[in-house]
N, C-alpha and C positions, 0 to 999 in steps of 0.2 A: 504494500500500500504506500503510495507516494504521499509525502507531507508537503503542503504548500504554505508559503509565507507571503501574505499581503503586507508589504512593508519590510524593509531590510535594514532598519536602523540598529542602534546599539543593542537593544534587548533581543531583537531577532538574531543578530550576529552571535550573541551569547548562547541562545538556544540552539542555533545551527552547529556552533562549535561543540556544544555539549553532546548533541545527538551523534555527531561524527565520532567524537571521542568514545562514546558508548557503543559504537559499532554500526551505526546507520550508514549505508552506502551513499556517498554524495549524489549519485545519479538518482536516488530516491527522494531527493529534496528539490523542490521547485520554488523559485522565488520571483517576486516582481516588486519594483519600487519605481515611483515616478522619476526618481533621480537616476539618470543613466550612469552617472559616476558611481553611485552606490551599487547598482547592479553589477557593474564591471569589477568593483572592489570585492564583492562577495563571491563572484565567480572565480576570480583570481585567488582569493583567500581559501575557499573551501572546495572549489570544483563543482558547485551545484549547477543545476539547470536554471537558466533565466527564461521565464515566459515572456512572450511579446506584450501581454497585457493581463489584467486581473481575470477577465472572463476565460481566457485560455488556460490560466492556472487552475481555476476552479473545475474546469472540465476534466482534468487529468489527476486530481488529488482526492484521496478519501478523507484525509484530515487536513484542516485548513486553520492556520494561525493568523488571527487579525492582529497585526503589530504596527498599526499606524497611530499617529497622534489623534486625540479625540476629535479635533476640529476637521480632520480630513477623512473620517470614517465614512460618512454618508457619500461623499464624492467618490471614494474608492469602491463602495458597494454599488453605486449607480452604473459602474462599468460591467457589473456581473449580471448576466441575463437571469440567473437563478441557480440555487443550490439544489442538489438532489436530496430526497428525504432521508437517505442513509448516511449523508456526509456529517462528520462531527466537526463543529466549529469551536475553536478555542480562542477566546478573546482576552488579550492583555491590555485592552484599551481602557485607560483610567477613567473612572467615574461613570461608565456606561453600564446600566443595569441589565439584568436578564430580560426584563420586560421591554426595555428600550431595544435591545438587540433583537428580540423576537419580532419587533415591529419593523425593523429596517432590513432584516435578512429574509429574503424570499426563498421559500422551499424548506430547508432543514430547520427543525426545531430541536435538534440535538446540539444544544449550545452550552458551552462551559465558560464561565467567567473566571478570570484569574487576576491576581494582583501580586506580581513579583516585585523585588526591589533591585537596586543597582548592583548588589552583591552577585547577581547573576553573571556579571562580567568576569568574575573569577570562580564561577561554579559554586557559589556559597549562598545563593538566595534562599529565603524562606517565603514560599508562595501560598497565598490563600486561594482555594479552589471551590467554586460553587456551580454545580451542574443543574440544568433543567430536569424535571422528572422523567422526560422521555429518553434521557441518556441512560443506556444500560450499564450494568456493572462492568461488563467486558469493555465497553466503549470508554467508560471512565478510567479503567485500568490502563487502556492504551494511551489516553490523554495524560495520565499521571506519569507514564513512562517518559513522555516528551518533556514534561515539566520538571521531573526529577533529574533530567540530564544536566541541569544547571543548579541543583540544590535540593532542598527539602520542600515537599508539598503537603499542605494540611487542608483537608476538606472541611469547610465551615458553612453554616447557613448564610444565605446571602444577606440577611439582616446584620451580620457582623462584618461585611466586606468593607464598609467605610472605616470601621475600627481597624481592620487589617491595614488599610491605607495609612492610618495615623500611627499605628504602633510599629509597622514594618516598612511600608512603602516610602513614607516620608522620613522616618527616623534615622536612616543613614546620614542625612544632613546634620541632624542633631549630634550624632556621634562624632562626625568629622569636626564640628565646632568644639566639642569637648576635647578632642585630641589636640586641636589647634590651641585651645586655651591652656591646656597643660603644658604644651611645648613652649608657648609664650612665657609662661611662668618660669620654666627651666632656663630659658634664654635670659630672663630677667635676673636669674641667680648665677649667670655666667656660663651656662652650657652652650656650645655651638649649636646652631639651629638644626642642622641635619641630624646630629646626635639626639637632640631633644625630640624630634619627630619619631626617631627610631624607638626611643624609650617609651614615649607616650602611646604610640600605636601598638607597640609590643605588649604594653600593660593591658590595653583594652582587648586585644586579640587573646592573650593568655587567660584573662579573667573570664571571658565568654566561653572559651574552650573548657576551662576548669568547671564552670557551672554546668555546661552541656554534658560533659563526660561523667561527672560525679552525681548529677541529679540533685545536688544539694540546693536548698533554698538560698537565694542571694543574701538574705539577712544572716543566715548561718555562716556563709562564707565571709561576709563582712566582719562578723564578730571574731572569726578566726584570725583576722589580720589586725584587729583593733585591741592592742594591749593596754592595760591600765596606765594612765598618765603618759602614754607613748606618743610618737609622732603622728600616727594615723588618726587617733581620736581627736587630736587638735585640728587636723584637716577636715574630719567629719563635722566637727563643731563649726568650722568656718562655712562649710557647705550649708549646714542647717541655718546658720545666721543669714545666709543669702537666699533662703527659701528654695534651695536647689531642687528638692523633690517636687514641691508644689509647682515650680516653674516648668519642670519637665512634663508633669501631668498636664499643665495648661497648653504646652506645645503640642502634645499628642491629641488632646481634645480639639484644639484649633484646626489641626490638619484633618481630623476626622469630620468636623463640621463642614469644612471647605469641600471635602469629598462629596458630602451629601448635596451640596449646592451645584456640583458640576452637571 
C-alpha cells in the first residue's frame, strides 16, 4: 500500500525519514507540494515518488497524510476530485477538527486527526491521535505505525486534542526558552555560551529520560535532588518566588485556548 503526503514541509520530511528508517521502501511513498523546490528536495533526500498534483497522488495511495498549513488545506483539497471510501486519511493539520475534516474531505470518512510536535524532526515526538468511529482497529494500527516512525503515539478522545496542543504541540517552545534562560544565567556567572547550552540542554534531556525510564513521579525525582539547606532548594525557592509553576500552567492553558479558536 502506497503512502501519500499532501505537503512536504518539515513535519512531512520527519515522517518520511522515519518511515524509510523503519523499512518502508521509498518507491512506496508518494508526495506533492506546491513548492517545486520542496518536491525536488524530498526526492533528492529520500528517493520518493513526486506526483504531478494532489489528485494524482490520491488516486494511487491507500493512506494519505495531510501535512499542509491550516490556511492552505481547503485549496489543497479542492484539487482532489474525491477520496475512495476505503482510503485512510491522517491529518496533522493544526486546529482542524474531525468534524471540520469530514466536511471538507469528499469520499472517505476514515479520518484520523493527529497532533505531533517538532521533536518529530529527531524521531522523538509525542503525538496525540484521534480517529473517527469508522476507522477500524486494523486501519488505526496501520496509521499508528506511520506515526510511531517518528516517536510515540497516544490515542486520546478528540475533546483532549486542544490540550495535547498546549501540553505537547506548543510546549517545545517553552522548553527551549527554559534552556535559553538557564544558559543565560550560566553565561552571567562566567561560563562560555556554547558550554552553557550544552549543560542546560543536557540537564533537560537527562531529566526527561530519567523520568520516562524510571516511571517515577516528577515530584519524587525533584525531592531526590533537593537536599536540606542545599543549592537546589535555594533554586527551587527562587522559582517559586517567581511563580514558575503557575506561569507554566498559564502558558499551556493559553496555547490550549488558542487551539480551540483556530
